[in-house]
C-alpha positions, -999 to +999 in steps of 0.1 A: -215+347+571-211+312+556-247+309+542-242+342+524-210+330+508-228+298+497-256+318+481-232+342+462-225+319+432-262+313+426-269+351+428-241+358+403-255+332+379-290+346+381-276+381+374-256+369+344-287+351+331-307+383+333-281+404+313-295+422+283-277+409+251-257+433+231-272+443+197-259+422+168-249+453+147-219+472+161-212+497+133-221+506+097-197+526+075-191+533+039-168+508+020-148+536+005-120+513-008-145+492-028-162+523-042-130+539-053-115+507-067-145+498-088-161+529-104-187+506-121-204+502-087-215+538-084-222+540-122-248+512-117-263+530-086-248+504-063-236+514-028-211+494-007-212+493+031-192+476+058-213+462+086-195+451+118-214+424+136-210+409+171-223+375+161-245+357+136-278+374+128-303+376+100-306+411+085-329+430+061-323+464+045-353+482+033-365+517+022-402+525+028-411+489+031-392+478-001-365+453+007-332+462-010-310+434+005-314+405+030-292+377+043-270+367+072-244+387+091-214+370+106-192+381+135-167+407+124-167+428+092-194+421+066-196+436+031-231+448+021-238+459-014-272+470-027-286+487-058-310+516-055-321+530-089-318+567-092-292+569-064-272+596-081-297+611-104-299+643-083-290+656-048-312+640-022-315+626+013-325+590+017-334+570+048-328+532+050-338+508+077-314+480+087-329+453+108-310+424+124-324+395+144-303+373+166-313+355+199-327+386+215-350+414+203-346+426+167-323+456+163-334+485+141-308+510+128-317+539+105-291+549+079-293+584+066-277+588+032-271+623+019-262+625-018-249+657-033-246+658-070-227+687-087-240+705-117-237+689-152-201+681-159-185+691-191-180+662-215-145+652-221-138+665-256-108+653-276-081+679-282-086+696-315-063+684-343-036+708-354-043+722-389-028+747-413+008+751-423+036+777-421+063+789-445+099+799-438+116+823-462+153+834-462+164+866-479+199+880-486+203+916-498+166+917-506+167+885-527+149+853-517+175+826-514+156+799-495+120+788-490+104+760-470+068+750-462+057+728-433+024+715-420+016+720-383+014+683-376+049+678-392+062+707-371+052+690-339+072+659-349+103+679-359+134+672-339+165+694-336+190+666-332+202+645-303+192+657-269+221+668-248+221+656-212+215+682-185+246+699-172+260+686-140+254+713-113+285+700-094+308+702-125+337+725-118+329+729-081+356+726-056+352+710-022+372+717+009+387+685+023+378+677+058+407+679+082+420+645+094+405+634+126+375+658+125+344+641+140+311+637+121+284+661+133+264+635+152+240+661+167+231+674+133+224+639+120+203+631+151+182+663+145+177+655+108+167+619+117+142+632+143+127+656+118+124+628+093+106+605+118+083+633+130+073+640+093+066+603+087+045+601+118+025+632+108+020+617+073+007+585+088-016+603+112-031+625+084-035+594+062-053+575+090-076+605+097-085+607+060-092+570+059-115+574+089-133+603+074-139+583+042-160+559+063-186+586+067-180+610+038-167+602+004-160+626-025-157+610-059-172+610-094-199+589-111-197+580-148-228+591-168-238+593-204-246+629-216-274+638-240-250+636-269-239+601-259-205+612-246-192+599-213-191+625-185-178+624-150-202+639-125-187+649-091-207+636-061-204+636-023-218+607-003-224+611+034-236+584+058-250+589+092-266+562+115-296+571+137 
């Protein structure tokens, strides 16, 4: 029994030495916060990703052999941005290859990017300027006693005097005084507080689910220049899937 116990540490060390190292890339998601905060990124066909690494590793991102980005990944969350011309020119499915090399074998992760571009958006046209005029005539016993002409732009700027504050809905209302010694409805307050907390928790849960969904699917707009030179906002949907 004793020899077996003496050999146990050596056996454990040999097993630990033979362990397969974990791949350096843990997850790849869309950097939705950066894309929404800086519309110029998408306008320049630049995509922002978040790459979570388990340690330091060299990486290379390519498409059909063309290198789009390369560098070094650190442990934790890494921001990866790369420009791909024609990214939002039309609806398309793109396949990128992300390779990472650490101490072990190189890791290969395929990134499938589905881009859906809506139809041509309408250019934002300025509101038409008001034109024309109107006339006001006042008659008494069939005779014209007053006349006034105003342009439409002047009519919009007309004021009818000082604005009166809104009426107090409680003005004139009578309230029944509470009898002395009557207790506060604690049960009602507790139920109201419970409903408030439940609503807050539901809002936080929905917000967290939406933030998690944006890591894989993002709906936004991309600024483009129309044929007439006017700026237009084109709705797009970006979906990322790792293979």
